[in-house]
N, C-alpha and C positions, 0 to 999 in steps of 0.2 A: 473410907474408900468404897467406891461404888462396887456392888457385887458383879462378878464377872460371869457367873454361871447360874442357871436355874437347874438344879439337880433334881431329877425325877426318879432316879433309880440308882442302885449300887453299881450296875453295869456302866453307867455314865461316869462314875467316879474313877473307873479303871481307864477311861478314855481321855481324861484331862489331867493337867498338871495344876493343882489348886493354886500354887503361888504365881503362876504365869498371868500376865496382863496383856491386853491388846497393845500393839505397837503401830503407830500411825506411819504409813509409808509415803503418803502424799494426800493432797486435797485440792480443792478448786475445780473439780470436774463437774460436768453437767449431768452425766449419768454413767457411772462406772459399771462395767459388765465384762464378761468373758475372760475371767482370770485363768491363766494357764502357765504352769511352771515348765520351763525349758531347761533340762539338766545339761550339765557340762561333763562330757565323758573324759575330759583330759585329766591329767594328774592333779590339777588344781582343785578338782572336786567341787567347783562352783556351779554356777547356773544363774538363770534370771527369770523373773516373772514378767509376763505380758498381760495387759488387759486393755479393754476398749473404753474410750470416752466417746460414746456414740454421737451425741449431738454436735460435738466439736470435731467429728470426723478425724479422729486420731487414735493411735495406739500408744500406750505408755509402756515403759520398760523400767524395772527396778532390779538392782543387784546390790549385794552387800558392799561392793567396792565402789560403785558409781552412783548409788542412790537412784532417784527417779528422774528419768529423761524421756524425751519424745522418741519413740521407736519408728513411727511412720505417720506422715500426715501430708496429703490426704490418704485415706486408707479404704475408701469405699464404704464408709459407715459400718465398719465391722462390728459384729456382736460376739458370738461364741467362737472359741478356738479350741483346738486339740492338736495332738501330734499323731502322724501316721506311723506305720510299722517301721519306717526308715528314719523316724525322728524329724520329718519335715512338718512345718507348721501348716495346718489346714484350718481355714477360716470361713465363717458365714458372713457374707457382705449384704447389708441392707441396700446400699446404694447401687451396687452392681447386680443385685438380685441373683446372686450366684454363690456357689461354694468355690473357693479358690485355694491354691497351694503355693507356698513360698519355697522356691528351690534353694539349694545350698548357696548359689551365687546371688541370692536376693531377688531374683526374677519372680514375679507373681503371675501364675498361670490360672486360667479358668478351668475348672473341672466339670461344672454343669451350671446352666442358667435357664433351662427350660425343660418342660415335660410334654411330650407329644406336640411339639411346635408352639406351646404356650409358655410365656415367661413365668418363672417362679414368682412367688409373692415377695418374700424377703427372708431367706434362710436365717434361722435364729441360733440354734445350738446343734451340736453334733458329737458323735462318738465313732471311733474306728474299732471295728470288730477284729478279732485275731485273724480272720481270713482276708483282711484288707478292705472289706466293704465299709463304706461310710454311711452311717444312718443319721439323718438330720430332720429337724422340724422346720416347717415353713408357714408360720403365721403371717398376718399382714402388717405387723407393726412398722415396718420400714416404708410402707406405701400409704399409710393413713394420713401422713402430713409430711412436710419438708423438714421436720425436726430430727428424725432418725433415718432419713433417707430422702426419697423423692416421691411426692404424692402422686398416686396413679390408681387406676382401677385394676382390680384383680383380673387377670386373664384366665386363671384356673377356676375362679368362682367358688373355691373351697380351700381349706387349710389342711394339709396332709403331713404325714410322716413318711419319708422316703428312704429307700436304700439305693446306694450308688456303687457301681463297680468302676473305680477310677481308671483302671487300665483300658477299659473298653468304652466307657461312657454310658453303659446300660444303666437305666434308672427305672425303679418301680415303686408304686405306692404300697406301703406295708400296713398302713392304717388310715382310715378316713373317718374315724369316729370322734375326733376331737374338734372343739370349737376353735381354740387357739393353742395348738401344741407348742411347748416351750422347751424346758429342760429335758435331757435324754441321757441315759446311761444303762449299762449292763451290770448284772451281778458279776462277782469275780469269776464264776465258771461259765458265764454267758448263757445261763439257762433261764434268766429272767431279764426282760427289758422293762425299764421304768421310763415313763413319759409324764411330765406335768402339763396341766391344762390351766392357763391363766385367763381364759375367756369367760369366766363366770363370776358371779358375786362371791366374796370370800366365804359366806356361809352355805354356799351350794355344795352338795356332795361331789359334784363334778370338778370343783376347783381344788383338785387334789393331785397327788402323785398316783398315777395309774400303773398297773403292772400287767404283763403278759408272760405266759410261758413261751420260751423261744426254743424251737427245735434247732438242731445243728445246721439244717439247711436254711434257717431263717424264718420258717413258718411260725406265725404267732397264734396262740390260742389261750383260752381261759382268762379272758380279760376280767380284771377286778380293780376296785379301789384299794390302793396299798396303804396310803397314809395322807394326812392333811395337817399342816401346821395350825396351831390354835391362835396364831397371830399373822394376819396377812396371807399371802399366797406363796406357794413354792414356785420359784423361777428356775434358776440353775441349781444343780446339785452334783455331788460326787459320791462314789461308793468306796468304802475303805476295804482293807484286805480281809476283814472279818464279815463283810457283807452288810455292814451298817450304812445307811444312807444319810449323808450330811447335806441338809437342804437349806437354801436361802429361805427367808421368811421376813415378817414384819418387824420382829424385835430381836432377831439374832439367827444363828445357825441352829436349826432343829435337827437333832440326831435321832434317827429311827433304827430300831433293830430290824433284822431280816424279816421278822414277823409283823412289822409295822407298828411296834410299840414305841411311843415317844420316850426316849431314855433321858433326855435333858437338852438344854439350850446353852450355846455359847452366846452370851448377850452382846449386842452391838449398839452403838449410839443411834442408829437409824436403820431403816429397812435395808436389806442387802439383796443383791441380785445374783451373785455367783461366787464361786469359791473353788479352790484347788489345794491339794497337798503338794509340798515341795520342800525346798531347802536342801542343804548338803546331805542330810540323812532321811529326807522325805517326811519328817514329822512336823513341819511348819504348815499351819493352815493359813492360807491367804484368802482374804475376803474383800469383795467389792461392795462397799457400803455407801450407796447413793452418790454423794459427791466426794467420797474419800476412799482410801484403800488402807487395809490393816493386815497385820499378821499376828499369829499367836502360836506358841509351841503346844502341841498336843501329844497324846500317847497313841497315835494312830497313823497309818500310812494309806495312801491311795492304793486300791487294788492294782496289782501289777498287770501291765499289759501282757497277755499270754504270749 
């Protein structure tokens, strides 16, 4: 049997279930991304997983009862997804070059598509803070070709990390120091913001997960390199309730302690791009692995939305 884990520390042994193995949820995609678990608050206690198959311009849905089905097609070449404070789906669209929200009746509304009159590049990934603001990255991947969006010139001329107030439409740049900002998440207490940069060669120190101290008002300071996978690059990632960062990488999901120490790796058959915790009790790790999607039970849960 192929090894499922690369154990680098005793702490990692506490985060995994040694007898668990990857479960394939589906395959045949061109590029799986944006995994997000949508819980069901009803008595059934179910829920479902959503993810993007970007070049095919579709979103997939998986549940224990229905298996894998098409959720939405076309979908604006969506990439990353998350839920807002009211449980509504918020998505990054390469095709629409916008951040959108899906209302309870299924209507998709645009939250932002420009900054100071210039179109965004192609929003990539996002996180919603406890105050309701949406923080998102805006690299050019959706405008570099027609494969993941629509080829176009950048109107901004740079790639930023933004903060959006969805109720008013106010938007501001929170960081301009990245080449191609990608994954984004907060620590459980929101005192640290993590952002990955996929715009450098894998052996570059900048091709890492970066960290900032985040003040309650959103001001960022004390930029530093937090961690870097030793295989491939960090794309999307999630933070668990203990503050560990579970990051996509070239050979599996790399798990880093709050101090940036590599604790271990959940090995996958190919490079993976994003992941999320979910399932009925929150301890299933869902992983977008290139042209496939997998799940595995772990001994960790996503940090609760405050």
